[in-house]
N, C-alpha and C positions, 0 to 999 in steps of 0.2 A: 391348156391343162383344164380350165373351167368347163369347157364344151366336153372334154373327156370325162369328168367327173358327173356332169349332168347326163350324159349318155348312159353312164354306168348304171345311175340310180333309175333311169327310165327303163333300161334293159331289165333291172331287178323287178321293176314293177311289172313288166311284162311277163317275166317268168312266174312271179308270185301269182298272177291273175291266170296262167295257164297250168298252174301246177297240178291241177286235178287231171290234165290231159297229158302232160310230160312225166308226170310221178317225180318230179324234182321236189325234194323237200323245201318248205319255206324258209326253215332255220338255216339249212345250206346256203340259200340265196342271200339271206340277210347277213350272214357272217361273211360271205364273199365281198358282198358291196362294203362293207365295213373296212374290212382289210385292204382291198385294193383302193377304194377311195383315198384313204389315209397315207398309203404308199405314194400314190400319185401326187397328193397334195405335198407330202414333205420333200418329193424329189424337186419340186419347184417352189420351196418354202419361202425363200428369200422375197419373191415376188409378192406371194399372198401376203406375208407378214408385212412388208412396207406398204401395202396397200390399206391394211385394215388394222394393224398394230404397230405402226411406226413409233409413236411416242413410248408405248410400254417395252418395245424392244431396244430403243436408245436407252431407257434407264436400266434394263437388263444388262446391257453391255457395260453401263458405268465408265465410258471412256475406252474401254478394251476395243480392239480391231476386230470388226466382224468376220467371221469365218463360217464355212459350211457346217461345221460341227456345232458351233455356237448358235445358228439359227435353229437346227434341229433339236437341240436342247431346249431352247426357247418354246418351240412350238411343243414339245413333250409336256413340259412343266407348266407353260401358262396358257395352252389351248387345248391340247389334246385331252389331258386330266381332267378338265372342267367336264367334258362331255362324257368320260367314262364315270365320273361322279354321278352325274345326273342319270345315266343309264342304270349304274350299280344301285342306286336307291330305288329305283322301280324294280329291278331284278330281286333285290333283297326283299323288299315287300311281297313280292308274288311267292318268292320261295317260302317265306314265313306262312302266309295264307294258306298255300298248296301244302305245307306240311301239317298245319292245323287240320285241314279237311282230312288228310289221310289218317292222322292220329284218332280223330273222332270217328271215322268210317271203320277203322279196324277194331275199334272197341266197341261197335255196335251202337253208336249214339243216333245214327240215322235209320236203325231198323224200324222205327215206329212207323215211318212211310208205308212199308209193308203191311202194318197192323191196320192202318186206316183204310186199305184198299181190300176190304173183305166183300166185294161185289162184283157182278157181271155187268152192271150198268155201264155203258159205255161213255155216258158224260161224267158220271162221278169219278171213274178211273183216270179220264182225261184232265178234269179240272184239279184233281187231288195231287197227281203228280206236276202238273204245270204249276200250281200254287206254291207246292213245296220248292220246286226249282226257283221260281221268282223271288221267294222270300230269302232261300239259303244264298242264291247268287247275290243278292242285294248284300249280304254280309260276307261272303267269302268270294274266291275268285271263280269267275263264271265258267271258265272252261273246265276246271277240275270238277265243279258242281254239275255241268252237263254231262261228263263223262261219267260220274256216279250215278246220275239220274238215269241215263241210257242204260247203264248195267242193270239197275232195278227194274225198269220197264221191260227190258228184254226177258228177264226170268218170270216176268208176270204176264205178258201179252203174247199169247203163242202165235198168233196169225201175222205173218210177215207184212201183209198189206196194212192191217191195222197199227202195227209198231211204227210203219213209215210216218202215218198221219200223227200218233202220238208222240213220236220223237220229234218230229218237226215243230210240234207245240213247245216240247221241252226246251228245244234250241231257242226258240222266240222268247220263252219265259226267262232264259238264262241271260240273253242279251238285253232284255228290257229291264230286268231286275238289277243287272250288273251296272247299267248305265244310269240308274237312279241314285247311287251313291257314289263318294268318292273312292271307296274302297273295294267296289264290285267289278271295276273293270281297269286295265291297265292305264288307258288314256285318261280315266278320272283321277288316278294315281298320280301320274305325271302332271295334270293341272294343278291338282292340290299341292304336290309338292314344289312345284314352281311358284306358288303363290297367286295363280291366276284366280282361283275360286277359294272359299271357305266351304268347309263340310255342310253347314247348316243350310248356308244360302243355295248351294248346289242341288241338295235333295228337295228342299222347298219348291224349287222351280221344276224340276225335272220329274217329280213324283207322279202328278196328274198325267203328264204326257205319255210317261212310260206305262202307266196302268192301261190308259186308252190303246195305245199301240201293241200291248199284250192281250187285252180283254178282247177287243174286235176280231181280229184274226182267229183267236182261239175258239171263240163261240161260232165262227163260220166254219172252222175245221171240225169241229164238233156235229156238225150236220152232216159230214162225209162218212161218220161211223154208223154202223148199225146200231140198234137199240142194246144189244147184249153182245159182249165182247168174249172172244175165245181166251179165257185166262186161266191161270194157275197159280197157287200160292205156295212157293216153296219154303221148306224148313229154314229157320234160321241159319245162316251160314257158319261154318264151322271156321274159327280162328285160333285154334289151339284150345286152351282152357279160359280164354278171356270171355266166352259167352257166359260165363259164370257171373260176370258182373251184374249186380242187381240193378233195378230201375233207378233208385236214388243215385247210384254211382254214375250211372251213364248221364243221367239229367244233371249231375255236378259237372261232368267233364264238358257236356255242351254249354252249360252257363259259363263255365270259366274261358271256353273257346270263343263263343259268339260274344258273351259280355265284355271280354277284354278287347275284343275288336272295336265294339262300341266306344269303348274309353279312349281309343287312340286319338280321335280329334281333340278331346279334353287334353291329352298328354302333349299333342302337338301345340295347341294353343297356350299352354302353360310354359312348356319349356323352348318352344320355337325348335326343337330339333326335328329332323327329318322323321316322318311318320313310319319309316322302316324300323327305326329303332325301338318304337312301341310295339309294333308287331312282333319283333324278335323278343321282346320282353314277354309278349303275352304267349308266345310259342314256348317259351322257357318254363314259365310257370305251369302251363298246360303239360309240358313234358314232365315235370316233378309229380303233378297229380297223378299222370298216366302211369309212372314207375310206382308210386306208392299204391295206387288201386291194383296194379298188378305185381306186387312184391313177391307173390308166390311163384309166378312165372319166372321172375329174375332168379329166385332161388333155385329152381328147378332146370333153369337153362332153356326153357322152352320160349322164351321172348326172343332169342336170337333166331328161332327157327319160325317165327311167325311171318307169313307172306303178306308182303304190300303189294296191293292190286297192281299188276303190270301196266294196265291201261293208264292209271294215274301216274306212275313213276316214268312211264316213257313220255307221255303228254307233257309232263312237267318239266322235263329236260328240254324238250323242244321248244315249249313256250318261252323259258327262261333263254335259251340262246336266241331265239327269234328276236325277242325284244331288244336283248343287247345289240344284236346286229343292226336293226333298224335304228336304234337311237343313234350309233356311232356313225352309220351311213348318212343319215339325217344331219348329224352333226358337221361332217365335213363339206356338204353341200352348203350349209348355213355359213361356214367360214369362207366360201367363195364369193359370197354377196349375191348368190342367184335368188334366194328367199326374198331378199329385200326388194330386188328389183320385181320380181313376180308381184310382191304386195303393193308395190306402188302402182303398178299396170291395174292391178285389181281396183284400188282405190280411184283411179281416174276414169277406167273403162266399165267398170261394174257398179262400184259404190254401194253395194247392197248385200248386207251379209246373209240374207235369205236365200239369194240366189247362189251364193257360194255353198251355203248349207245344203240346198238341194242337190247341187252339182256334186258335191262331196258325198252325199249319201247314195248317189247313183254310181260314183266310182268306187266306193267301198264295197258295193255288192259285187263288182266285178274284180277288185284287186284284193284288198284286204282291209278290215275295219280299222285296225291299230295303225297300219301304215298311213292310211290316208288321214286319219286324225291327227297324228303326230306331224304330218307334212303340212297341214294346215296350221297347227300350234307354232310351228317353227317360221311362219310366215311374219308374224308379230310379235314385240315383246309386250310383257305386261306393262302398261302405262301406270305411272303413280297418280296423275291427274290427266284431265282432258278439257279442252276449251271449246268444243263444238259437239254436237249430238253423235255425229258418226263416230268420232275418236272416244266416245264413251262406251262403245262396244268393246274397248280392249284394255279397259281398266279392271282392276280386281273385281270379280263377280259380273263382269260385263256380259252382254248378250252373246257375243260371238263365241266365247267359250262353251256356253249352254248349247248354242244351236249346233255346233260342230259335234260335241259330245254325243247329244242326242241323236243326230241325223246319220253319224257314221255307225253308231251302235245298231240303230234299228234298221237304216237303210241296208246295211251288211247283211241282214237276213232276207232281203228281196230274192236274191239268190244264195242258194246254201254255200257256194264256193267263196263268198267274200268274208266269212270268218271262220277260226279255227273250231269252233263248235258245230258249225254246219259241215265241216270236213268230218269232223269225228262221226257225226250221223251217216254221212256217206259211206264211211269205212265200216261202221259197225252194223248198219243195215242194208247196205248195198243200194242205197238211194241213188238213183241217177239225175242228172241235172234236169234231163226232159221231164221226169216225173215231178218233181219239185216246182219246176216251173209252171206246170200244168195245174198243179192240185194246191199250192201254197203261194206262189209268188203274188198273185193279184190280191190276195187276202192279206198278207203282210204289207204291200204298198199301200192298201186302203188304211191300214192301222197306223202306219207311219205318217200319212198324209194328215189324218185326223189329229194325231198327237203332235205335229208339227203346227197346225191351227191353233191347237190348244196352247202351245208354248209360245207362240205369236201373240195370243191374247193375253197371257200372263205378263208377258214383258211389256205390252203395250200399256195395260192398265195398271200393273204395280210398279213399272219402272225398273 
């Protein structure tokens, strides 16, 4: 049964990696492996429980006779729900941040980006869009940020070839910016929620490597553009009457949304509660501010007719289902003990987190960044203390967590099929894998390697 579960996981990895060819949605694959894996596990639950949870099961029975229903209820209450809770914490955080993006975007809080781009100069257009994406994705969800910025770019840049280059830089900026903070990428949220990293330490180490991994390829891509772009500046989008919000109201909403997310690490440190609760609190406050600012729309009934961008809405649902499916699928594999055996093999035969990081980055470009990152994080528990230098990599704020977070996020951009942001670019701008491989992959690879060297230097000199 362990072999069947592992084969199901490997099959799902293969289907995720070839999703751009088969057109099978990643979220559907993730949900299937989660459901099928746990069904197989619970059908032979007694063997798994006696191998890994014998003492807890005996305490659960409290002298009662074991039964088929009893072991299933034990698995549900003591094993399965633990993984549901971990996955739900990440999903709820993503749901809150994605909703914050939609509220801010619907109220025109990001329209200032279009106001900045009043030029045909290719470098200014590229760097303005890329910089805005990098900063926003560091504070909000990187997929939603990418989709929003690609929509803005599509309206401004008229030439399809030029949009491909600018769009590739947007995708790279979103992933580099997202991996720089614990709230910008689902993998970072998972690390932070499990206590593997702290927010300040994580950003302090990854900020410089992420900047290098973004700046070097973006500068290189800018050389592929002509001096002047074929651009147009559309009028402010119509969103009902909410475009009547004046500048200070939009700035206030932006400060509440972004500033509230900055407060979440402090909230987590003070209360020790899950970060998603702080994110939901920020969303609730922003929601109240939104309704107060748009009270005239509420009275006239126009608020209910205001459209939410379909691209954001659809991708949000997919991302949430995908994350939930992957987390539950990896959870059942963890319960078989396979990840523990793989970790022991790595410790004996590889014994080098940098080799693991490089290999994970390559895999993430072929499969999926979040999937490979979470597979690596499932290999090792967070150690409270360590007795040797190698084990120190797996304590809180250890090097292993940072190396994997950086390598999978940036390495996943080497091929555009390795992350959901890249797939969004392929879908929205009809970018082919061959075009991306020819024009972007080497540049992203160079930035990834330079950033990895910078991260190695930081860890070596700073400890």
